[in-house]
C-alpha positions as CSV (number, residue, x, y, z in Angstrom):
1,M,-14.6,-14.9,-14.2
2,Q,-16.0,-14.2,-17.6
3,R,-18.2,-11.3,-18.5
4,D,-21.6,-11.8,-19.9
5,K,-21.9,-11.3,-23.7
6,L,-24.9,-9.9,-25.5
7,D,-25.0,-10.8,-29.2
8,L,-27.7,-8.9,-31.1
9,H,-27.6,-11.4,-33.9
10,N,-30.9,-13.4,-34.4
11,R,-32.4,-11.4,-31.5
12,K,-35.7,-9.7,-31.4
13,N,-35.9,-5.9,-31.4
14,S,-35.9,-5.9,-27.6
15,G,-35.0,-8.2,-24.8
16,K,-33.0,-8.6,-21.5
17,L,-29.4,-7.6,-21.3
18,W,-28.6,-10.6,-19.0
19,L,-30.5,-13.4,-17.4
20,R,-28.5,-13.1,-14.2
21,K,-26.5,-10.0,-13.2
22,P,-23.0,-10.9,-14.4
23,S,-19.8,-10.6,-12.5
24,S,-16.8,-8.6,-13.5
25,S,-14.1,-10.3,-15.6
26,T,-10.4,-10.1,-15.0
27,N,-10.2,-6.7,-16.7
28,G,-13.2,-5.3,-14.8
29,S,-15.9,-5.4,-17.6
30,F,-19.2,-7.2,-16.8
31,L,-20.9,-7.0,-20.2
32,E,-19.8,-7.1,-23.8
33,V,-22.3,-6.1,-26.5
34,M,-21.6,-7.3,-30.1
35,H,-23.6,-7.7,-33.3
36,S,-22.5,-10.6,-35.4
37,V,-23.9,-11.7,-38.8
38,P,-23.3,-14.8,-41.0
39,G,-20.2,-14.6,-43.2
40,S,-19.5,-16.0,-46.6
41,H,-19.0,-19.6,-45.3
42,P,-21.7,-21.6,-43.5
43,F,-19.9,-21.6,-40.1
44,D,-18.3,-18.2,-40.5
45,T,-19.5,-15.0,-38.8
46,R,-18.4,-11.4,-38.9
47,N,-19.0,-8.6,-36.5
48,I,-20.8,-5.4,-37.3
49,R,-18.8,-2.6,-35.7
50,F,-20.3,-0.1,-33.4
51,L,-19.5,3.5,-34.2
52,H,-20.6,5.8,-31.4
53,M,-22.0,5.8,-27.9
54,A,-23.7,8.2,-25.5
55,F,-24.9,8.0,-21.9
56,D,-27.9,9.9,-20.5
57,P,-27.3,12.3,-17.5
58,S,-28.3,9.5,-15.0
59,G,-25.7,7.1,-16.3
60,N,-28.2,4.2,-16.5
61,R,-29.0,4.4,-20.2
62,L,-26.7,4.0,-23.2
63,L,-27.3,4.7,-26.8
64,T,-25.2,2.9,-29.4
65,V,-25.2,2.9,-33.2
66,D,-23.5,0.4,-35.5
67,Q,-22.2,0.3,-39.1
68,H,-25.6,-0.9,-40.4
69,N,-27.1,2.4,-38.9
70,H,-29.1,0.6,-36.2
71,I,-29.6,2.7,-33.0
72,Y,-29.9,0.6,-29.8
73,L,-30.9,1.7,-26.3
74,L,-29.4,-0.2,-23.4
75,D,-31.1,0.4,-20.0
76,F,-29.0,-1.1,-17.2
77,S,-31.4,-0.1,-14.4
78,K,-34.2,-2.1,-16.1
79,N,-32.0,-4.8,-17.6
80,W,-33.5,-4.1,-21.0
81,F,-32.4,-3.3,-24.6
82,K,-34.4,-2.3,-27.7
83,L,-33.8,-1.3,-31.3
84,V,-34.8,2.3,-31.4
85,H,-34.4,3.3,-35.1
86,S,-32.7,2.4,-38.4
87,L,-31.0,5.3,-40.1
88,T,-30.7,5.9,-43.8
89,A,-27.1,7.1,-43.6
90,T,-24.0,6.6,-41.5
91,C,-24.1,8.2,-38.1
92,T,-21.3,10.7,-37.3
93,A,-22.4,11.9,-33.8
94,L,-24.9,10.7,-31.2
95,S,-26.5,12.1,-28.1
96,F,-29.6,12.0,-25.8
97,G,-32.0,14.9,-26.1
98,P,-32.2,17.8,-23.7
99,S,-33.0,16.9,-20.1
100,N,-36.4,18.5,-20.6
101,K,-37.1,15.9,-23.3
102,P,-35.6,12.7,-21.8
103,K,-37.4,10.4,-24.2
104,T,-35.7,11.9,-27.3
105,F,-32.4,11.3,-29.0
106,C,-30.2,13.4,-31.3
107,V,-28.2,12.0,-34.2
108,A,-26.0,13.6,-36.9
109,L,-25.6,11.8,-40.3
110,S,-23.0,11.7,-42.9
111,D,-25.2,13.8,-45.2
112,S,-24.6,16.7,-42.8
113,S,-28.2,16.6,-41.5
114,F,-29.1,16.7,-37.8
115,R,-32.2,14.8,-36.6
116,S,-34.2,14.3,-33.4
117,G,-36.2,11.2,-32.7
118,C,-38.4,9.6,-30.1
119,L,-36.9,6.8,-28.0
120,E,-40.2,5.1,-27.4
121,S,-41.7,5.0,-30.9
122,G,-38.5,5.3,-32.9
123,K,-40.0,8.0,-35.1
124,I,-38.0,11.0,-36.4
125,L,-39.5,14.1,-34.9
126,G,-37.5,16.7,-36.8
127,C,-34.8,17.0,-39.5
128,M,-32.5,20.0,-39.6
129,R,-30.0,21.0,-42.3
130,G,-27.4,23.7,-42.6
131,H,-23.9,22.2,-42.3
132,A,-21.8,22.0,-45.3
133,T,-19.5,19.4,-43.8
134,A,-20.1,16.4,-41.5
135,I,-21.1,17.1,-37.9
136,H,-18.6,15.6,-35.4
137,R,-20.0,16.8,-32.0
138,I,-23.5,17.4,-30.4
139,S,-24.0,19.3,-27.2
140,V,-27.5,19.7,-25.6
141,H,-28.5,22.3,-23.0
142,S,-29.0,20.8,-19.5
143,S,-32.1,22.8,-18.7
144,R,-33.4,24.4,-21.9
145,Y,-34.6,23.1,-25.3
146,Y,-31.4,23.9,-27.2
147,A,-28.7,21.9,-28.9
148,V,-25.5,22.9,-30.6
149,T,-23.9,20.9,-33.5
150,T,-20.2,21.4,-34.5
151,S,-18.5,20.6,-37.8
152,C,-14.9,21.6,-38.6
153,D,-15.9,25.0,-40.0
154,T,-19.3,25.9,-38.5
155,A,-21.5,25.5,-35.4
156,F,-25.3,25.8,-35.3
157,I,-27.6,26.4,-32.4
158,W,-31.0,24.7,-32.8
159,D,-34.4,25.0,-31.1
160,M,-35.4,21.5,-30.2
161,V,-39.1,22.3,-29.9
162,T,-39.6,23.9,-33.3
163,F,-36.5,22.2,-34.9
164,T,-35.3,25.4,-36.4
165,K,-32.0,27.1,-36.6
166,L,-31.4,29.9,-34.0
167,R,-27.9,31.0,-34.7
168,K,-24.9,30.2,-36.9
169,L,-21.5,30.5,-35.3
170,S,-18.5,30.9,-37.7
171,I,-15.2,32.7,-37.8
172,K,-13.5,34.8,-40.5
173,Q,-10.1,33.3,-40.0
174,Q,-9.3,29.9,-41.5
175,L,-9.3,28.0,-38.2
176,D,-11.0,24.8,-37.5
177,I,-13.5,24.6,-34.7
178,V,-12.4,21.9,-32.2
179,Q,-15.4,21.9,-29.9
180,V,-18.5,23.9,-29.0
181,F,-20.6,23.0,-25.9
182,F,-22.9,24.4,-23.2
183,L,-21.8,24.6,-19.6
184,P,-23.9,22.5,-17.3
185,R,-26.9,24.5,-15.8
186,K,-25.6,27.8,-17.2
187,D,-26.5,29.9,-20.3
188,V,-22.8,29.9,-21.3
189,L,-21.5,28.6,-24.6
190,V,-17.8,27.6,-24.8
191,T,-15.9,27.5,-28.1
192,C,-12.5,26.1,-28.7
193,F,-10.5,26.6,-31.9
194,A,-7.6,24.8,-33.4
195,D,-5.0,27.4,-32.3
196,G,-5.8,26.7,-28.6
197,S,-8.0,29.8,-28.0
198,I,-11.0,29.2,-25.7
199,F,-13.9,31.7,-25.4
200,G,-17.0,31.8,-23.2
201,W,-20.2,33.4,-24.6
202,D,-23.3,34.7,-22.8
203,F,-26.0,32.6,-24.5
204,S,-28.9,34.4,-22.7
205,R,-28.3,37.6,-24.7
206,T,-29.2,37.9,-28.3
207,D,-25.9,39.4,-29.3
208,M,-24.0,36.7,-27.3
209,D,-21.4,38.9,-25.6
210,C,-18.0,37.4,-24.9
211,L,-17.8,36.6,-21.1
212,F,-14.2,35.5,-21.0
213,Q,-11.2,34.4,-23.0
214,L,-8.8,32.0,-21.3
215,P,-5.1,32.8,-21.5
216,K,-3.3,31.2,-24.4
217,F,0.0,29.5,-24.0
218,S,2.8,30.3,-26.5
219,C,4.2,26.8,-26.0
220,L,1.0,25.2,-27.1
221,V,1.9,24.6,-30.7
222,D,-0.7,22.1,-31.8
223,G,-3.5,23.5,-29.8
224,Y,-6.2,21.4,-28.0
225,R,-7.9,18.4,-29.4
226,C,-10.4,17.6,-26.7
227,L,-12.1,19.4,-23.8
228,H,-14.5,18.6,-21.0
229,V,-16.1,20.5,-18.2
230,S,-16.9,19.3,-14.6
231,E,-20.5,18.8,-13.5
232,N,-20.5,22.0,-11.4
233,A,-19.1,24.0,-14.3
234,Q,-16.1,25.1,-12.2
235,Y,-13.3,23.3,-14.0
236,L,-12.5,22.9,-17.6
237,A,-9.9,20.2,-18.7
238,A,-8.2,20.5,-22.1
239,G,-5.6,18.3,-23.7
240,G,-4.1,17.4,-27.1
241,K,-0.8,16.4,-28.6
242,Q,1.2,17.0,-25.5
243,N,2.2,15.2,-22.4
244,C,0.1,17.3,-20.0
245,L,-3.4,18.5,-19.3
246,H,-4.5,22.0,-18.5
247,I,-7.3,22.4,-15.9
248,W,-8.8,25.8,-15.9
249,D,-10.9,27.4,-13.1
250,L,-13.8,29.1,-15.0
251,D,-14.7,31.2,-12.0
252,S,-11.4,33.1,-12.0
253,Q,-10.5,32.3,-15.6
254,Q,-7.1,31.2,-14.4
255,L,-5.1,28.0,-14.8
256,A,-5.9,25.8,-11.7
257,S,-3.6,22.9,-12.4
258,H,-0.9,21.8,-14.9
259,L,-1.3,18.1,-14.8
260,E,1.8,16.3,-16.0
261,L,0.9,12.9,-17.4
262,P,3.0,9.7,-17.3
263,I,5.7,9.4,-20.0
264,I,3.8,6.6,-21.8
265,I,1.0,9.2,-22.6
266,S,2.0,11.4,-25.5
267,F,-1.4,12.2,-27.0
268,V,-4.8,12.7,-25.3
269,K,-7.6,11.7,-27.6
270,Q,-10.6,12.1,-25.2
271,L,-11.4,13.6,-21.8
272,A,-14.2,13.3,-19.3
273,F,-14.9,14.2,-15.7
274,V,-16.5,11.4,-13.7
275,T,-17.4,11.1,-10.0
276,N,-15.3,8.8,-7.9
277,P,-17.9,6.4,-6.4
278,A,-15.7,5.6,-3.4
279,A,-14.5,9.1,-2.5
280,T,-15.2,10.4,1.0
281,N,-13.0,13.5,0.7
282,H,-14.6,16.3,-1.2
283,D,-11.2,17.1,-2.9
284,K,-11.1,13.6,-4.4
285,M,-14.7,13.4,-5.6
286,Q,-13.8,14.2,-9.2
287,L,-11.8,11.9,-11.5
288,L,-10.5,12.7,-14.9
289,A,-10.8,9.9,-17.5
290,V,-8.2,10.2,-20.2
291,L,-8.1,8.2,-23.4
292,S,-4.5,8.1,-24.6
293,Q,-2.8,7.1,-27.9
294,D,-1.9,3.7,-26.5
295,G,-5.6,2.7,-26.5
296,K,-6.1,2.7,-22.7
297,V,-8.3,4.8,-20.4
298,Y,-6.6,6.2,-17.4
299,F,-8.3,7.8,-14.4
300,F,-6.5,10.6,-12.6
301,E,-7.2,12.5,-9.5
302,I,-7.2,16.2,-10.2
303,S,-4.8,16.9,-7.4
304,N,-2.0,14.6,-8.7
305,S,-0.8,12.9,-11.8
306,N,-0.9,9.3,-10.5
307,A,-3.2,7.0,-12.4
308,L,-5.8,5.7,-9.9
309,L,-7.3,3.2,-12.4
310,T,-6.6,1.9,-15.9
311,I,-9.1,0.3,-18.3
312,S,-7.8,-1.9,-21.1
313,C,-9.5,-4.4,-23.3
314,D,-7.4,-7.6,-23.2
315,G,-4.8,-6.4,-25.7
316,N,-7.3,-4.5,-27.9
317,S,-7.2,-0.7,-28.2
318,V,-10.0,1.6,-27.0
319,L,-11.2,3.8,-29.8
320,E,-13.7,5.8,-27.8
321,F,-15.3,5.8,-24.4
322,A,-18.6,7.2,-23.0
323,S,-19.5,8.1,-19.4
324,A,-21.8,10.2,-17.4
325,Y,-20.9,12.6,-14.5
326,S,-22.4,10.1,-12.1
327,G,-19.6,7.6,-12.9
328,L,-21.8,4.5,-12.6
329,Y,-20.7,2.9,-15.8
330,I,-18.0,3.4,-18.4
331,A,-18.6,2.1,-21.9
332,V,-15.6,1.6,-24.3
333,L,-15.5,0.9,-28.0
334,T,-12.9,-1.7,-28.9
335,S,-10.7,-1.9,-32.0
336,A,-11.0,-5.6,-32.5
337,G,-14.5,-6.5,-33.6
338,G,-15.9,-3.1,-32.8
339,S,-17.8,-4.4,-29.7
340,V,-18.9,-2.3,-26.7
341,Q,-17.6,-3.3,-23.3
342,I,-19.3,-2.0,-20.1
343,F,-17.3,-1.4,-16.9
344,D,-18.7,-0.8,-13.4
345,L,-16.5,2.0,-12.1
346,A,-17.4,1.3,-8.4
347,A,-16.4,-2.4,-8.8
348,L,-13.1,-1.3,-10.3
349,V,-12.3,1.0,-7.4
350,F,-13.4,-1.8,-5.0
351,K,-11.1,-4.3,-6.6
352,R,-8.2,-1.9,-6.5
353,S,-8.7,-1.1,-2.8
354,M,-9.0,-4.8,-2.0
355,K,-5.7,-5.6,-3.8
356,E,-4.0,-2.8,-2.0
357,L,-5.3,-4.0,1.4
358,E,-4.5,-7.6,0.6
359,S,-0.9,-6.7,-0.4
360,S,-0.5,-4.8,2.9
361,M,-2.0,-7.7,4.8
362,K,0.5,-10.1,3.2
363,K,3.4,-7.8,4.0
364,E,2.1,-7.5,7.6
365,S,1.7,-11.3,7.9
366,T,5.2,-11.9,6.4
367,S,6.8,-9.4,8.7
368,R,5.0,-10.9,11.7
369,I,6.2,-14.4,10.9
370,R,9.7,-13.1,10.5
371,S,9.5,-11.2,13.8
372,L,8.2,-14.3,15.5
373,K,11.1,-16.4,14.2
374,N,13.6,-13.8,15.3
375,H,11.9,-13.4,18.7
376,R,12.0,-17.2,19.3
377,R,15.6,-17.3,18.2
378,K,16.6,-14.6,20.6
379,S,14.5,-16.0,23.4
380,K,16.1,-19.4,23.6
381,T,18.2,-18.3,26.6
382,K,15.4,-16.4,28.3
383,S,12.7,-17.6,30.7
384,T,9.5,-19.3,29.7
385,K,7.5,-16.2,30.5
386,D,9.5,-14.1,28.0
387,I,9.2,-16.8,25.4
388,S,5.4,-16.8,25.6
389,M,5.2,-13.2,24.6
390,T,4.6,-12.5,20.9
391,P,5.2,-9.3,19.0
392,P,2.0,-7.3,18.7
393,L,0.2,-6.7,15.4
394,T,0.7,-3.3,13.9
395,F,-1.6,-1.5,11.6
396,D,-2.6,1.9,10.1
397,R,-6.1,2.6,11.4
398,C,-6.5,5.6,9.1
399,R,-5.7,3.4,6.0
400,L,-8.0,0.7,7.2
401,T,-10.8,3.2,7.7
402,A,-10.2,4.7,4.3
403,V,-10.4,1.2,2.7
404,L,-13.6,0.4,4.6
405,K,-15.3,3.6,3.5
406,D,-14.2,3.0,-0.1
407,C,-15.3,-0.7,-0.3
408,G,-17.9,-0.9,2.4
409,E,-16.3,-4.0,4.0
410,Y,-13.0,-5.6,4.7
411,P,-11.7,-8.4,2.5
412,E,-13.1,-11.7,3.8
413,K,-9.6,-13.4,3.7
414,Y,-8.2,-10.9,6.1
415,R,-11.3,-9.8,8.1
416,F,-10.5,-11.6,11.3
417,L,-6.9,-10.5,11.3
418,I,-8.1,-6.9,10.8
419,W,-10.5,-7.3,13.7
420,R,-7.7,-8.5,15.9
421,M,-5.7,-5.5,15.0
422,L,-8.6,-3.1,15.6
423,L,-9.4,-4.6,19.0
424,Q,-5.7,-4.8,20.0
425,L,-6.0,-8.2,21.6
426,P,-3.3,-8.7,24.2
427,D,-2.7,-12.5,23.7
428,N,-2.8,-13.3,27.4
429,H,-2.5,-17.1,27.0
430,E,-1.5,-17.7,30.6
431,E,-4.3,-15.7,32.1
432,F,-6.9,-17.5,29.9
433,G,-5.3,-20.8,30.9
434,I,-5.8,-20.0,34.6
435,L,-9.5,-19.1,34.0
436,S,-10.1,-22.2,32.0
437,E,-8.6,-24.5,34.6
438,K,-11.3,-23.5,37.1
439,G,-13.7,-25.7,35.1
440,L,-17.3,-25.3,34.1
441,H,-19.2,-22.6,36.0
442,P,-22.3,-23.9,37.7
443,A,-24.5,-21.4,35.8
444,F,-23.6,-23.0,32.4
445,R,-23.4,-26.8,33.2
446,R,-26.9,-27.3,31.8
447,L,-26.6,-24.8,29.0
448,E,-28.1,-27.3,26.5
449,V,-31.4,-27.1,28.3
450,K,-31.9,-23.5,27.4
451,Y,-29.9,-23.5,24.2
452,P,-30.2,-26.9,22.5
453,L,-27.4,-26.6,19.9
454,K,-27.1,-29.3,17.2
455,S,-23.3,-29.4,17.5
456,R,-22.0,-30.9,20.7
457,Q,-18.6,-29.5,20.0
458,L,-19.9,-26.0,19.6
459,L,-21.8,-26.4,22.9
460,S,-18.8,-27.6,24.8
461,H,-16.7,-24.7,23.4
462,M,-19.4,-22.2,24.3
463,Q,-19.6,-23.6,27.8
464,R,-15.9,-23.2,28.3
465,V,-15.8,-19.6,27.0
466,L,-18.9,-18.6,29.1
467,S,-17.4,-20.2,32.2
468,A,-14.1,-18.3,31.7
469,L,-16.1,-15.1,31.4
470,A,-18.0,-15.9,34.5
471,H,-14.8,-16.7,36.4
472,W,-13.3,-13.4,35.2
473,A,-16.4,-11.4,36.3
474,P,-18.8,-13.5,38.5
475,S,-21.6,-11.1,38.1
476,L,-21.8,-11.9,34.3
477,A,-23.0,-15.4,35.2
478,E,-26.3,-13.8,36.4
479,E,-26.9,-12.1,33.0
480,G,-29.3,-14.1,31.0
481,Y,-28.3,-12.5,27.7
482,L,-24.5,-13.4,28.0
483,A,-25.0,-16.5,25.8
484,L,-26.9,-14.5,23.2
485,L,-24.2,-11.9,23.1
486,T,-21.5,-14.6,22.8
487,F,-23.1,-16.9,20.3
488,P,-22.3,-15.1,17.0
489,F,-18.6,-14.8,17.9
490,M,-18.5,-18.4,18.9
491,K,-19.8,-19.4,15.5
492,L,-17.0,-17.3,13.9
493,F,-14.1,-18.4,16.2
494,R,-15.3,-21.9,17.1
495,H,-11.9,-23.3,16.3
496,N,-10.0,-20.8,18.5
497,Q,-11.6,-20.4,21.9
498,F,-8.8,-18.2,23.1
499,I,-9.3,-15.6,20.4
500,C,-13.0,-15.8,20.9
501,F,-12.7,-15.2,24.6
502,E,-10.5,-12.1,24.1
503,V,-12.8,-10.7,21.4
504,I,-15.9,-11.0,23.6
505,L,-14.0,-9.7,26.6
506,T,-12.9,-6.6,24.7
507,I,-16.4,-6.0,23.4
508,I,-17.9,-6.4,26.9
509,N,-15.3,-4.0,28.3
510,N,-15.9,-1.3,25.7
511,W,-19.2,-1.6,23.8
512,C,-21.2,-3.2,26.7
513,R,-19.5,-1.3,29.5
514,H,-22.5,0.8,30.5
515,W,-25.0,-2.0,30.3
516,F,-24.5,-3.1,33.9
517,E,-24.7,0.2,35.8
518,F,-28.3,-0.4,36.9
519,Y,-28.0,-4.1,37.4
520,P,-30.3,-6.1,38.0
521,A,-32.5,-3.6,36.2
522,P,-32.2,-3.0,32.5
523,A,-29.6,-0.6,31.0
524,F,-31.7,2.5,31.3
525,N,-28.8,4.8,30.6
526,V,-28.0,3.1,27.2
527,L,-31.6,2.8,26.2
528,S,-32.3,6.4,27.0
529,V,-29.6,7.4,24.6
530,V,-31.2,5.3,21.8
531,E,-34.6,6.9,22.6
532,N,-33.2,10.4,22.5
533,V,-31.5,9.9,19.2
534,L,-34.7,8.4,17.8
535,A,-36.7,11.3,19.1
536,H,-34.4,13.7,17.4
537,Q,-34.4,11.9,14.1
538,D,-37.9,10.3,13.7
539,K,-40.5,11.7,16.1
540,K,-43.3,10.0,14.2
541,L,-41.9,6.5,14.8
542,L,-41.2,7.2,18.5
543,L,-44.8,8.5,19.0
544,H,-46.1,5.4,17.3
545,F,-44.2,3.3,19.9
546,V,-45.4,5.5,22.7
547,R,-49.0,5.1,21.5
548,L,-48.7,1.4,21.6
549,G,-47.1,1.5,25.0
550,F,-43.7,0.2,23.8
551,T,-40.5,1.3,25.6
552,S,-37.0,1.1,24.4
553,Q,-36.8,-2.3,26.1
554,V,-39.1,-3.6,23.5
555,Y,-37.7,-2.1,20.2
556,A,-34.1,-1.5,21.1
557,W,-32.9,-4.0,23.7
558,P,-33.5,-7.1,21.6
559,L,-31.1,-5.7,19.0
560,L,-28.4,-4.9,21.6
561,E,-28.5,-8.1,23.6
562,T,-28.1,-10.2,20.4
563,L,-25.8,-7.7,18.7
564,F,-28.0,-7.8,15.6
565,S,-27.3,-11.5,15.0
566,E,-30.9,-12.6,15.0
567,I,-32.2,-10.0,12.5
568,L,-29.3,-9.9,10.0
569,P,-27.9,-12.7,7.9
570,K,-24.2,-13.6,8.3
571,R,-22.7,-11.6,5.5
572,D,-24.6,-8.4,6.4
573,W,-23.8,-8.9,10.1
574,L,-20.1,-9.2,9.2
575,R,-20.2,-6.0,7.1
576,L,-22.0,-4.2,10.0
577,W,-19.4,-5.2,12.5
578,D,-16.6,-4.2,10.2
579,H,-17.9,-0.6,10.7
580,V,-18.8,-1.1,14.4
581,L,-15.3,-2.2,15.3
582,S,-13.7,0.5,13.2
583,N,-15.6,3.4,14.9
584,H,-16.2,4.8,18.4
585,P,-18.1,2.4,20.7
586,S,-21.2,4.7,20.5
587,F,-21.5,3.8,16.8
588,L,-23.3,0.6,17.9
589,L,-26.2,2.6,19.4
590,L,-26.4,4.7,16.2
591,C,-26.8,1.4,14.2
592,V,-29.8,0.5,16.4
593,V,-31.5,3.8,15.5
594,A,-30.5,3.5,11.9
595,L,-32.1,0.0,11.7
596,L,-35.3,1.4,13.2
597,T,-35.5,4.4,10.9
598,T,-34.6,2.4,7.7
599,S,-37.3,-0.1,8.7
600,R,-39.9,2.5,9.7
601,R,-42.5,1.5,7.2
602,V,-42.7,-2.0,8.7
603,L,-42.6,-0.8,12.3
604,L,-45.3,1.9,11.7
605,G,-47.5,-0.9,10.5
606,A,-47.1,-2.9,13.7
607,E,-50.2,-2.8,15.9
608,C,-49.2,-5.1,18.8
609,L,-46.3,-6.4,20.7
610,A,-46.1,-9.6,18.8
611,D,-45.6,-7.8,15.5
612,V,-42.5,-6.0,16.8
613,Q,-41.1,-9.1,18.4
614,V,-41.5,-11.1,15.3
615,F,-39.7,-8.4,13.3
616,L,-36.8,-8.1,15.8
617,H,-36.2,-11.8,16.4
618,Q,-36.4,-13.1,12.8
619,R,-34.2,-12.7,9.7
620,Q,-35.3,-9.6,7.7
621,V,-34.6,-8.3,4.3
622,I,-32.7,-5.1,5.2
623,D,-30.5,-2.9,3.0
624,I,-27.3,-3.1,4.9
625,N,-25.7,-0.4,2.8
626,A,-28.6,2.0,3.6
627,L,-28.3,1.1,7.3
628,I,-24.6,1.8,7.5
629,Q,-25.0,5.1,5.6
630,E,-27.8,6.1,7.9
631,A,-25.6,5.4,10.9
632,Y,-22.8,7.6,9.6
633,R,-25.3,10.3,8.8
634,L,-26.7,10.1,12.4
635,E,-23.1,10.3,13.7
636,G,-22.7,13.7,12.0
637,V,-26.1,15.3,12.7
638,T,-26.5,14.2,16.3
639,R,-23.3,15.8,17.7
640,S,-25.0,19.2,18.1
641,S,-28.1,17.8,19.8
642,V,-27.3,14.4,21.3
643,D,-23.5,13.9,21.6
644,V,-23.5,10.2,22.0
645,E,-19.7,10.0,22.1
646,N,-19.7,12.0,25.4
647,V,-22.1,9.5,27.0
648,I,-20.1,6.4,25.9
649,D,-16.5,6.1,26.9
650,D,-13.7,5.8,24.3
651,F,-12.2,2.5,23.3
652,E,-9.7,1.0,25.8
653,A,-7.7,-2.0,24.9
654,L,-7.1,-4.9,27.3
655,S,-4.0,-4.7,29.3
656,K,-1.0,-7.0,28.7
657,R,-0.3,-10.1,30.8
658,E,-3.4,-9.8,32.9
659,Y,-7.0,-8.9,32.2
660,P,-8.5,-5.8,33.9
661,T,-10.9,-6.1,36.8
662,F,-14.5,-5.6,35.7
663,K,-15.8,-2.7,37.8
664,H,-18.8,-1.5,35.9
665,Y,-21.4,-3.0,38.2
666,P,-23.0,-0.7,40.9
667,T,-21.6,-1.1,44.4
668,Y,-24.9,-2.4,45.8
669,S,-25.1,-5.2,43.3
670,E,-21.7,-6.8,44.1
671,D,-23.3,-8.9,46.9
672,Y,-26.7,-9.1,45.3
673,P,-26.3,-12.6,43.9
674,E,-25.0,-13.9,47.2
675,Q,-27.8,-12.3,49.1
676,E,-30.3,-13.7,46.7
677,R,-28.8,-17.2,47.1
678,E,-28.8,-16.8,50.9
679,Q,-32.5,-15.8,50.9
680,I,-33.3,-18.8,48.7
681,R,-31.3,-21.1,51.0
682,Q,-33.1,-19.8,54.1
683,K,-36.5,-20.3,52.5
684,E,-35.5,-23.8,51.5
685,L,-34.4,-24.6,55.1
686,Q,-37.6,-23.1,56.4
687,Y,-39.6,-25.2,54.0
688,L,-37.7,-28.3,54.9
689,S,-38.3,-27.8,58.6
690,Q,-42.0,-27.2,58.0
691,R,-42.1,-30.3,55.8
692,K,-40.4,-32.3,58.5
693,E,-42.9,-31.3,61.1
694,E,-45.8,-32.1,58.8
695,L,-44.4,-35.5,58.1
696,A,-43.9,-36.1,61.8
697,L,-47.5,-35.1,62.5
698,Q,-48.8,-37.4,59.7
699,N,-46.8,-40.3,61.1
700,S,-48.2,-39.8,64.6
701,L,-51.7,-39.7,63.2
702,L,-51.1,-42.9,61.2
703,R,-49.8,-44.6,64.4
704,E,-52.9,-43.6,66.3
705,Q,-55.2,-44.8,63.5
706,A,-53.4,-48.1,63.5
707,L,-53.7,-48.4,67.3
708,H,-57.4,-47.7,67.1
709,R,-57.9,-50.4,64.4
710,E,-56.0,-53.0,66.5
711,L,-58.1,-52.1,69.6
712,H,-61.3,-52.4,67.5
713,D,-60.2,-55.8,66.1
714,F,-59.3,-57.1,69.6
715,R,-62.8,-56.2,70.9
716,L,-64.4,-57.9,68.0
717,R,-62.5,-61.1,68.6
718,Q,-63.5,-61.0,72.4
719,T,-67.1,-60.6,71.5
720,S,-67.1,-63.5,69.1
721,F,-65.4,-65.7,71.7
722,K,-68.0,-65.1,74.3
723,M,-70.8,-66.0,71.9
């Protein structure tokens, strides 16, 4: 795939970033921003290089400035860009304004001036001077109207309301200032000097007392060249011309970690803390982005020195990168052409996880094929029963669960293989053959009358699987929703009836195990669990259902009997069942409540039964990510009040060589179908006997009427003869 390109040449001052949301390219970038102008020849063009970039705290807006001193604002959430302002001098540093003034920007120019402007109008609001040399860094306070600018010899603190100088920071020794910045959400100013000394100052006091001085390493010859602090202001990362990073704990003012970098990294040019968008463990939430001398951006977990991700630009070096703490996007400035490439960090993590899982699946498939060949080779002298057995699929459930939480779904190529491993299918071919040889079950011989499918092949396959299920557990033939429950899996495994049968059998034996305890009545025990969880999480919605006279049979049972296949499109349904099959069987009930709560606005607007039925039996636009996240949230918060896992049994795989006996019906219901059929047969016999008597009586009446007519005709003939 190729990334989308935005060329600002011959464009208006504003416009859309893309007409259609682009896909990531091979290196992971989804958008490249460039500014080309005509060259000396008619068909020649040259690029205007971009110089600096800066993200806002949300990570959705990016400021860029080029060699022609044009400042552009790129808003990824609104798919919009605009020319903000044209400067009169070259830009040396760029930043968004303080968070209290989100519609402003700050810019430092080559004439050593510092300016603040409005993003909407593009007008300069204030111009501040005081530096003797060019400003190379700008830091704004996260909650107050202050900014600090740094040059090699001086740092100034500015009031961004009055645009006046508050304080000048300088030192007597001949040491260059590396960096001065505010800690997030604190009135603490951190200064770093060329000799590697780092100080923290109390900015809330007029005399700015020194709060701490971090220990200085004697082996640190060249000092630090770049620093960055975590979003919670707990960790400070520092690096420079050495093959390591120092991560300081600012609470204890001690070294928290000495991160040894790979050998290929000898010089750290830039650092930044970003949030790992796929992390589920709190210890792995923070990533450290490192720009090295080889022109690549590496992402490290703080706990180890292994590079989680690497960003490169197709052979071009990265001169500078920009990011926000949120980690939504990473913008890099390339050496060739000076263009800006935008990377989606979540997409990069997703691709990496998919590659890891695919490689593991390939190894699993290769090892399984080899084991099958070895097994067949060794089984030539054994019996047929031994030959039919195949080595089981092996898997690491913890690793699959981690990939699922990172990526949100399993890779489509290996999804069904992963499902088979999760369900631990026994591959009982002989047992399935015995059930299939019994033929079509009488309950499904006219299945096309109730379910008129277009595909005759799908209908015949469905009849065969349903018949096998009915022969395994005869009581299932009396359940009207068995075909609804089976249909989505028949669509997926239509070319492998055996796998489809075992998948459905495992689901019935685990996820639907408690549905039959009150047969022939509805599954009151399961529906009561759904109602209790809904009452605990959304009382308003439950009271709305009660006011309308709706029970859980109305708003919950349609979702369960169809397993969400009517309300969700195929892709969303597959993603949901990736999570259902990977969790405890009770997770299915939590998904029902999650769908109701995430769709509460529509359901609260329902005023009659038809409104709810239409919603539950038609395709709906539902945010599947929000639904799954809500289900996981319910799993955590309901354990103290409604422990669903104690109500629903744990997963139990099917036994090898023979299927287990289905014993989840109540004892009184085992003979219920036969009793019903016997009552119907007796009623039919009674009706036939009554009908026979009625017909006999009618025949006798007809004979008497015929005899009377003959007698009447005979008398008429005699009378006419006498006359």
